[in-house]
N, C-alpha and C positions, 0 to 999 in steps of 0.2 A: 930818742924817738925820731922816726923818719919824718921829713917834711910832709905836710898835708897837701894833697893835690887840690888844685883849684877846681871849683865846680864849673861845668860847661855854661856858656852864656845862655840866657833865657831867650825864648823866641822873640821877645820884644827888643832885645839888644842886637839880634842878628840883622845884618844888612847885607844884601848881595853886593858883590864886587861890581864896580862899573864895567861895562863891556858893551859890545855892539847890540843894538836891538834890531830885530827884524820880524817880519811877518811872513807867513807862508800862505800864498794865495793858491787856492784850488783852481786848477784849470777846468774850463767847462767840459762837460762830458762829450765824448765823441759820438756823433749820431750813428745809429746802427740801422742797417737794412737787412731784412731776411730774404735770402734767395734760396728757394727750395726749403730745406730744413736747417740750413746753416745761417749764422749771423755774420755779416760783413760790416766793417767800419766804413763809413762814408766820410771822405776827406776832400777838401777843396783847396787847390793850390794854383794860383795864377789863372783862375777861371776854368781849370780842368778838374773834373770830379773823378775821384778814385774810389773804387770799392776794393777793400783789402781784407783778407781773412786773417784773424789773429794768430793762427797756428800754421797756415800753409802759405806757400809762395804764390798762390793763385790770386791774380788781381785783374781788374778791368778798369778802363779809363774812357772818358768821353766828355763832351761839352755839356752834358746834363746827367742827372742820376740814372735816367732811363738808358741813355747812350752808354754809360759805364756798365750797366747791367747787361746790355746786349753784347758789349765787348767781352765781358766776363764769361758769358755763355759760349762765345766763339772760342775763347781761350780754353774753356773747359772741354769743348768738343775736340780740339786739337790734342789736349792732354789725354783725353780718353783713348784716342787712337794710339798714342805712344804707349800708354800703360797697358793696353790690350795685349801687347807682345811680351809683357813681363810675366814671369811665373808668379802666381799669387802667393806661393809659399815663401818667396823672397821679400815680400812686403811686410813692414811692421804695422802696428795698429793704426797709426796716423795715416800711413800710406794707403792702407785698405779703406779707411774712412774717406779719404780724399777720392779714391777710385770710385767708391760707391756714389759719392756726391756727383762727380763729373758725369758718370753714367746717367744719373737721375735727371740732370738738367740739360744734357746735350741731345 
């Protein structure tokens, strides 16, 4: 007769192996500001406010949230001028969305 396999330990007998313990702390939510119909993240670093879009490289900065928004609108106006010379057929979905946005706020 073959040897009988031992039964698995019961849940009461099981003890986790010792190891490092740690906690995961959730970072506070990044404040958001709506400019036109788009949402921008508001970040502050060394006293400078930055408005940054999560998908585009469009950003504004200033010494207050209002100044950052004004800078963002200036950047958008400059970008609209550059994008006006691009054939619309060459732009992908995100680029078209960005172009519509910069036209709407500049």
